[in-house]
C-alpha positions in Angstrom: 89.0 104.4 152.4 90.3 104.8 148.3 94.2 105.3 148.0 95.1 108.5 145.8 95.4 107.1 142.7 92.3 104.5 142.3 88.5 106.6 141.2 86.7 107.2 143.5 82.5 106.5 143.2 81.2 109.5 142.3 84.5 110.0 139.6 83.2 106.9 138.5 79.7 108.0 138.6 81.0 111.3 136.0 83.1 108.8 133.6 80.3 107.0 132.9 77.6 109.5 132.3 80.3 110.9 130.7 80.9 107.9 128.4 77.2 107.8 128.0 76.8 111.0 127.0 79.8 110.5 124.1 78.2 107.2 123.0 74.7 108.6 122.6 76.4 112.1 121.1 78.3 110.1 118.5 75.2 107.9 117.5 73.1 111.2 116.4 76.0 112.5 114.7 76.0 109.7 112.6 72.8 109.0 112.0 72.3 113.1 111.1 75.4 113.8 109.5 77.0 110.0 108.4 77.7 111.5 104.8 79.9 114.8 106.1 80.9 112.0 109.3 82.6 109.9 106.3 84.4 112.6 104.2 86.3 113.6 107.3 87.0 109.9 108.1 88.1 109.8 104.0 90.1 113.0 104.5 91.7 111.5 107.9 92.8 108.1 105.9 94.1 110.7 102.7 96.5 112.4 105.3 97.6 109.6 106.5 98.6 107.8 103.2 100.2 111.0 102.5 101.8 110.8 106.4 103.0 108.1 105.6 104.6 107.8 102.0 106.2 111.3 103.5 108.0 108.9 106.5 109.0 106.4 104.4 111.2 108.8 102.2 112.0 110.7 105.0 114.0 107.5 106.5 116.2 106.9 103.9 116.5 110.4 102.1 117.4 112.5 105.6 115.2 115.2 104.0 112.9 117.2 106.1 109.6 116.0 107.0 108.0 118.9 104.8 110.2 118.6 101.7 109.5 114.8 102.1 105.9 115.6 101.7 105.6 117.5 98.9 107.8 115.4 96.9 105.2 112.8 98.0 102.4 114.9 96.4 104.3 116.4 92.8 104.9 112.4 92.6 101.5 111.9 93.0 99.9 114.2 91.1 102.8 114.2 88.3 101.5 110.5 87.6 97.8 111.2 88.0 98.4 113.5 85.0 100.7 111.2 83.2 98.0 109.1 83.4 95.4 110.5 82.9 97.1 111.5 79.9 98.2 108.5 78.3 95.5 106.2 79.6 92.6 108.6 80.2 90.9 108.7 77.7 91.4 105.2 76.5 90.1 104.3 79.9 87.0 107.0 79.8 86.1 105.5 76.5 86.2 102.2 77.4 84.5 102.4 80.5 81.4 104.1 78.6 81.4 101.5 76.5 81.3 99.1 80.0 78.0 101.5 81.3 76.5 100.3 78.0 77.3 96.9 77.3 76.3 96.1 80.9 73.0 98.0 80.4 72.6 96.4 76.7 72.9 92.4 78.4 71.3 92.9 81.9 68.1 93.8 79.8 68.7 91.2 77.7 69.8 88.7 80.7 65.8 89.6 81.7 64.0 89.6 78.6 65.1 85.9 78.9 64.3 84.7 82.1 61.2 86.4 81.6 60.7 83.7 78.5 61.7 80.7 81.4 59.3 79.5 83.8 62.4 79.2 86.3 63.3 82.7 85.4 59.8 83.8 85.9 59.6 83.0 88.9 62.7 84.4 90.0 62.4 87.8 88.4 58.3 87.9 89.9 60.3 87.8 93.8 62.9 90.2 93.6 62.0 94.1 94.7 60.8 96.1 92.0 63.9 98.2 93.0 65.6 96.2 90.6 63.1 95.4 87.9 61.3 92.0 90.1 57.9 91.6 90.3 57.4 91.7 86.2 57.7 95.5 85.5 60.6 98.3 85.6 62.1 100.0 88.1 59.8 102.6 89.5 61.2 106.0 87.9 61.5 104.9 84.5 64.6 103.8 84.9 65.5 100.0 83.6 67.1 97.2 85.5 70.3 96.9 83.0 70.3 101.4 83.6 69.9 101.0 86.9 72.8 98.3 87.4 75.2 99.4 85.1 74.9 102.8 87.4 75.3 101.2 90.9 78.6 99.0 89.7 79.8 102.4 87.0 78.2 105.0 88.2 80.7 106.3 90.9 83.8 105.4 87.3 81.6 107.8 85.2 80.1 110.3 87.6 83.2 112.4 87.6 81.3 115.6 87.9 79.9 114.5 90.9 82.2 112.6 92.4 85.2 115.9 91.8 83.5 117.9 94.5 83.6 115.3 96.5 87.1 114.3 95.6 88.4 117.2 96.3 87.1 117.8 99.4 88.9 115.1 100.3 92.2 115.1 99.2 92.7 119.0 100.2 91.6 118.4 104.3 93.9 115.6 104.0 96.8 117.6 102.4 96.6 119.6 105.7 95.9 117.0 108.4 99.1 115.4 106.6 101.1 118.5 107.0 100.5 119.7 110.2 99.7 116.5 112.0 100.3 117.1 115.1 98.0 120.9 115.4 95.1 118.9 115.1 95.8 115.8 117.0 96.8 117.9 120.0 93.1 120.3 118.6 91.1 116.5 119.4 93.6 115.8 122.7 92.3 118.8 124.0 88.5 117.7 123.9 89.4 114.7 127.1 90.1 115.5 130.0 93.8 115.6 131.0 93.7 112.6 133.4 92.1 110.9 130.3 94.7 112.2 127.5 97.7 109.9 127.6 95.1 107.2 126.5 93.6 109.0 124.0 97.0 109.3 122.4 98.3 106.2 122.4 94.3 105.2 120.6 95.3 107.8 118.4 98.4 106.3 117.3 97.5 102.9 117.3 93.9 104.0 115.2 97.0 105.3 113.0 99.6 103.2 112.4 96.2 100.3 112.1 94.5 102.5 109.3 98.3 103.1 107.1 99.1 99.0 107.7 95.4 98.4 106.2 96.0 100.6 103.2 99.1 99.7 103.0 98.4 95.9 102.5 94.9 96.6 100.3 96.8 98.8 98.0 99.1 95.8 96.8 95.7 93.2 96.9 93.9 95.8 94.6 96.7 96.2 92.3 97.4 92.3 91.7 94.1 91.9 91.6 93.5 94.4 89.0 96.4 93.4 87.0 95.8 89.9 86.6 91.9 90.5 85.8 93.4 92.9 82.5 96.1 90.6 81.4 93.2 87.3 81.9 90.9 88.9 80.4 92.4 90.0 77.6 94.6 86.5 77.2 90.6 85.2 76.9 89.9 88.2 74.8 87.0 89.4 76.5 86.9 93.3 74.7 87.6 96.4 77.8 89.9 94.2 79.0 91.2 97.5 80.6 88.3 98.9 82.1 87.2 96.1 83.7 90.9 95.3 85.5 90.7 99.4 86.1 87.1 98.4 87.7 88.5 94.4 89.6 91.3 96.4 91.0 89.3 99.3 92.6 86.6 96.9 93.9 89.5 95.3 95.7 89.6 98.3 98.7 86.0 96.5 99.9 87.2 92.4 101.3 84.8 90.3 100.1 81.9 92.2 98.8 84.2 93.4 96.4 85.2 90.9 94.8 81.5 90.1 93.7 81.2 93.9 92.5 84.4 93.5 89.9 83.6 89.8 89.0 80.1 91.0 87.4 80.1 93.3 84.9 83.2 90.4 83.3 80.9 87.9 83.9 78.4 89.8 81.8 80.2 91.2 79.3 81.0 87.5 79.2 77.7 86.5 78.3 77.1 88.7 75.1 80.3 86.9 74.0 79.4 83.4 74.8 78.8 80.9 77.2 82.2 79.5 76.9 83.5 82.7 77.2 81.6 84.2 80.2 82.5 80.6 82.2 86.0 81.3 80.8 85.8 84.6 82.6 84.4 82.6 86.1 87.2 80.4 86.5 89.1 83.6 85.7 87.7 85.5 88.8 87.6 82.5 90.6 90.6 81.8 90.8 92.0 85.2 91.5 90.1 85.4 94.4 91.2 81.9 95.4 95.2 83.3 94.7 94.4 86.1 96.6 92.6 84.5 99.5 95.1 82.1 100.4 98.5 83.0 99.0 99.0 87.8 98.7 96.3 87.9 101.6 98.3 86.2 103.6 101.9 87.3 103.1 100.3 90.7 103.3 98.5 90.6 106.2 102.4 89.1 108.2 102.5 93.1 107.8 99.6 94.5 107.8 95.7 93.8 109.7 94.5 90.6 110.4 90.6 91.1 110.9 88.3 88.2 111.2 86.3 87.8 108.3 82.9 87.5 109.5 83.5 90.3 111.2 84.5 92.3 107.7 80.9 91.5 106.5 78.7 92.2 109.5 80.1 95.8 109.1 79.7 96.0 105.9 76.2 95.1 105.9 76.1 97.8 109.2 78.4 100.5 107.8 76.6 99.9 104.2 73.1 100.7 105.8 73.3 103.4 107.5 75.4 105.3 105.6 74.7 104.1 101.9 78.0 103.7 99.3 80.3 105.9 101.5 79.7 103.2 104.6 80.0 100.3 102.4 83.5 101.5 101.3 84.7 102.7 104.3 83.7 100.2 106.6 86.4 97.9 106.1 89.2 100.5 107.5 87.4 101.6 110.0 86.4 98.7 111.8 90.4 97.9 110.9 90.5 100.7 113.5 88.1 100.2 115.8 89.5 96.7 116.3 92.6 97.9 117.3 91.5 100.5 119.4 89.4 97.9 121.6 92.0 95.4 121.7 94.6 97.9 122.6 91.9 99.3 125.6 90.3 96.0 126.8 92.6 94.5 129.3 93.6 90.6 127.8 91.7 87.9 128.6 93.4 84.9 130.3 93.3 81.1 129.5 91.0 80.4 132.2 89.1 82.9 130.5 88.8 82.0 127.2 86.3 79.8 125.4 87.5 76.4 124.9 89.2 75.2 121.3 87.3 72.6 119.2 88.4 69.8 118.7 
């Protein structure tokens, strides 16, 4: 005879059916409206950042939450406008020059590979979509144009990105202004007996997203600044634009380091092999310091994610959802891991795998 607090077999069956339906709906939603879900998640992440900054200001000033949030928004908008007015034209000009330089350098590199027997073999085995097989990519676009577009298109295509960014920021602003309204509305979708647990998991997920974003922002700032300073010392042109690209790319752990380094190395090749080697060494040193000094210090107060799971999640979400999935894979995985850790029982010592000798 089951105790009053223990669910009956029928309740377990209904709970299993509900879980299966939720999982099926989730998979179908990701398949059909994955891009829209990424926008919703990005807006949620924006709201968590705004709320976190407002909470910090409120803690130190004792101001009401809405006043703190208003100040945070005014400061962010003012800083963005000041950056655009002071450095915006220079950054935009360098980004345009960077795209042109990458296009030219990649075309030159492709021609050099075709003149070398080993290079020709490599080009033959590359897919047509990236200029392999000895032919330009389909659609008449050159290899340089495609690579340059994939690396800097999200920066230069202002009009294509501006609308989405505006929607994300406005939605995130409304979420941050009334987080309890939207959170309570979400909780009402679940049965009463599940709401305390769901509420706990929502709070854990939100705290994890804030911690991950705060830690990664520090990493992005350090990597971008060090890249700009190092490239300026070496004498690489467009150092400011390359530093911005390196900093933004590090929002994507591990893979972002490669994405940020490739344009700088290509520009270095245009200056000479010695400069390209110095740029490669510079980025290796920056990533070594970031991985062994900066990230461990940040992770003590942020979120620890196994590298294997991070890279695998980037591959999975990037394959399913494209570039938005690749960009948002890490914070999404961090939240999922935190929620799974809180909702599943801990392993006992006798249940754990033995450590390696």
